[in-house]
N, CA, C and O of each residue as an XYZ file, in Angstrom:
244
protein
N      76.371    -11.502    -10.826
C      77.715    -11.490    -10.303
C      78.372    -10.159    -10.639
O      78.217     -9.649    -11.748
N      79.090     -9.608     -9.703
C      79.769     -8.336     -9.916
C      81.089     -8.584    -10.648
O      81.846     -9.490    -10.297
N      81.350     -7.769    -11.665
C      82.569     -7.912    -12.451
C      83.496     -6.738    -12.144
O      83.059     -5.590    -12.082
N      84.779     -7.040    -11.954
C      85.778     -6.031    -11.599
C      86.957     -6.079    -12.556
O      87.229     -7.110    -13.172
N      87.661     -4.948    -12.675
C      88.877     -4.880    -13.475
C      90.003     -4.368    -12.591
O      89.813     -3.431    -11.815
N      91.162     -4.974    -12.706
C      92.343     -4.594    -11.935
C      92.875     -3.251    -12.433
O      93.164     -3.102    -13.620
N      93.007     -2.267    -11.528
C      93.475     -0.922    -11.886
C      94.994     -0.813    -11.895
O      95.544      0.004    -12.634
N      95.676     -1.610    -11.098
C      97.147     -1.578    -11.004
C      97.665     -3.012    -11.056
O      96.909     -3.958    -10.830
N      98.937     -3.169    -11.349
C      99.528     -4.514    -11.361
C      99.437     -5.143     -9.979
O      99.561     -4.455     -8.966
N      99.221     -6.449     -9.943
C      99.168     -7.212     -8.703
C     100.301     -8.239     -8.775
O     100.079     -9.414     -9.066
N     101.537     -7.758     -8.500
C     102.708     -8.622     -8.700
C     102.708     -9.820     -7.785
O     102.199     -9.719     -6.669
N     103.239    -10.923     -8.184
C     103.720    -11.276     -9.530
C     102.646    -11.958    -10.366
O     102.954    -12.489    -11.434
N     101.419    -11.960     -9.924
C     100.380    -12.778    -10.556
C      99.675    -12.154    -11.751
O      99.571    -12.788    -12.801
N      99.192    -10.928    -11.614
C      98.304    -10.366    -12.621
C      98.733     -8.963    -13.035
O      99.261     -8.197    -12.230
N      98.499     -8.645    -14.293
C      98.802     -7.323    -14.843
C      97.549     -6.459    -14.821
O      96.431     -6.965    -14.725
N      97.748     -5.174    -14.911
C      96.657     -4.202    -14.965
C      95.693     -4.565    -16.104
O      96.122     -4.913    -17.204
N      94.381     -4.479    -15.822
C      93.376     -4.732    -16.847
C      92.750     -6.113    -16.815
O      91.801     -6.365    -17.557
N      93.249     -7.019    -15.978
C      92.679     -8.367    -15.878
C      91.292     -8.268    -15.243
O      91.095     -7.529    -14.278
N      90.336     -9.016    -15.791
C      88.968     -9.004    -15.295
C      88.724    -10.127    -14.296
O      89.246    -11.232    -14.442
N      87.921     -9.823    -13.277
C      87.586    -10.770    -12.218
C      86.090    -10.732    -11.935
O      85.415     -9.744    -12.222
N      85.585    -11.823    -11.366
C      84.248    -11.889    -10.799
C      84.378    -12.024     -9.292
O      85.285    -12.706     -8.814
N      83.487    -11.387     -8.529
C      83.421    -11.640     -7.094
C      82.585    -12.900     -6.919
O      81.405    -12.920     -7.270
N      83.193    -13.953     -6.376
C      82.447    -15.198     -6.203
C      82.032    -15.443     -4.757
O      81.169    -16.282     -4.498
N      82.638    -14.717     -3.806
C      82.238    -14.869     -2.406
C      82.603    -13.621     -1.618
O      83.635    -12.993     -1.859
N      81.740    -13.273     -0.672
C      81.978    -12.174      0.261
C      81.760    -12.706      1.666
O      80.859    -13.513      1.895
N      82.574    -12.261      2.601
C      82.349    -12.649      3.988
C      82.701    -11.492      4.909
O      83.520    -10.636      4.573
N      82.070    -11.481      6.071
C      82.342    -10.461      7.073
C      82.414    -11.138      8.424
O      81.515    -11.879      8.820
N      83.506    -10.867      9.123
C      83.718    -11.437     10.450
C      84.171    -10.320     11.370
O      85.267     -9.784     11.204
N      83.350     -9.968     12.328
C      83.621     -8.888     13.289
C      84.034     -7.600     12.572
O      85.033     -6.973     12.926
N      83.258     -7.218     11.569
C      83.479     -5.957     10.875
C      84.566     -5.948      9.827
O      84.819     -4.905      9.224
N      85.221     -7.075      9.584
C      86.278     -7.147      8.578
C      85.729     -7.909      7.381
O      85.388     -9.088      7.483
N      85.648     -7.219      6.241
C      85.125     -7.848      5.035
C      86.270     -8.427      4.220
O      87.348     -7.841      4.134
N      86.020     -9.586      3.625
C      86.983    -10.188      2.714
C      86.229    -10.728      1.502
O      85.036    -11.026      1.571
N      86.943    -10.844      0.408
C      86.345    -11.237     -0.857
C      87.193    -12.309     -1.521
O      88.409    -12.368     -1.340
N      86.518    -13.158     -2.296
C      87.200    -14.124     -3.141
C      86.879    -13.735     -4.571
O      85.713    -13.644     -4.953
N      87.918    -13.506     -5.358
C      87.762    -13.117     -6.755
C      88.276    -14.236     -7.649
O      89.288    -14.870     -7.349
N      87.568    -14.474     -8.750
C      87.948    -15.489     -9.733
C      88.193    -14.779    -11.056
O      87.395    -13.933    -11.458
N      89.282    -15.108    -11.735
C      89.525    -14.505    -13.045
C      88.444    -14.966    -14.013
O      87.872    -16.044    -13.850
N      88.172    -14.152    -15.011
C      87.134    -14.476    -15.990
C      87.483    -15.750    -16.755
O      86.590    -16.520    -17.109
N      88.771    -15.980    -17.011
C      89.180    -17.184    -17.736
C      89.316    -18.411    -16.828
O      89.743    -19.472    -17.283
N      88.955    -18.270    -15.548
C      88.936    -19.358    -14.554
C      90.307    -19.947    -14.246
O      90.397    -21.101    -13.829
N      91.378    -19.176    -14.443
C      92.725    -19.693    -14.201
C      93.273    -19.379    -12.818
O      94.280    -19.965    -12.422
N      92.652    -18.482    -12.071
C      93.193    -18.149    -10.765
C      92.181    -17.490     -9.860
O      91.144    -16.997    -10.304
N      92.510    -17.491     -8.554
C      91.671    -16.868     -7.535
C      92.523    -15.960     -6.664
O      93.721    -16.183     -6.489
N      91.878    -14.925     -6.119
C      92.506    -14.037     -5.153
C      91.618    -13.951     -3.926
O      90.393    -13.899     -4.042
N      92.227    -13.935     -2.760
C      91.542    -13.700     -1.498
C      92.030    -12.348     -1.000
O      93.196    -12.202     -0.635
N      91.134    -11.351     -0.984
C      91.562     -9.990     -0.673
C      90.661     -9.359      0.388
O      89.551     -9.824      0.648
N      91.175     -8.284      0.992
C      90.411     -7.517      1.976
C      89.640     -6.409      1.257
O      89.832     -6.164      0.066
N      88.768     -5.751      2.012
C      87.991     -4.646      1.441
C      88.896     -3.489      1.033
O      88.633     -2.827      0.029
N      89.957     -3.237      1.794
C      90.912     -2.170      1.465
C      91.535     -2.401      0.094
O      91.601     -1.483     -0.723
N      91.989     -3.617     -0.159
C      92.586     -3.938     -1.449
C      91.570     -3.812     -2.573
O      91.896     -3.342     -3.663
N      90.351     -4.229     -2.308
C      89.297     -4.141     -3.311
C      89.091     -2.696     -3.748
O      88.995     -2.411     -4.941
N      89.023     -1.790     -2.786
C      88.794     -0.375     -3.085
C      89.991      0.242     -3.804
O      89.814      1.006     -4.753
N      91.203     -0.082     -3.364
C      92.414      0.523     -3.923
C      92.771     -0.009     -5.309
O      93.203      0.756     -6.171
N      92.594     -1.311     -5.532
C      93.150     -1.940     -6.718
C      92.153     -2.371     -7.789
O      92.564     -2.818     -8.860
N      90.861     -2.248     -7.525
C      89.875     -2.740     -8.477
C      88.826     -1.688     -8.793
O      88.496     -0.848     -7.955
N      88.305     -1.747    -10.019
C      87.213     -0.869    -10.451
C      86.105     -1.748    -11.013
O      86.370     -2.749    -11.679
N      84.860     -1.365    -10.741
C      83.729     -2.152    -11.230
C      83.547     -1.916    -12.729
O      83.673     -0.795    -13.223
N      83.246     -3.009    -13.437
C      83.017     -2.955    -14.879
C      81.514     -3.015    -15.106
O      80.839     -3.915    -14.609
N      80.998     -2.056    -15.857
C      79.561     -2.013    -16.162
C      79.362     -2.385    -17.620
O      80.033     -1.849    -18.502
N      78.426     -3.317    -17.876
C      78.095     -3.697    -19.258
C      76.626     -3.822    -19.416
O      76.147     -4.134    -20.506
C-alpha cells in the first residue's frame, strides 16, 4: 500500500503532516480519482489526481 503525507492543511478536516494510505484508485475516461484512509482509520478522503499531486507527498520507509 502506498503511504502519503499531507503537505498543506486540508481545511477543516486535517492538518499538515497527517499520514494516509491509498486504499483505492479508479480511472473513468481519463480522470483519475483516489480514496485515501488516515493511518489511524478515523477518516477517508475522495480526491482527484490534481489534489493528490498538489497536496500530498509520498512517504518512504
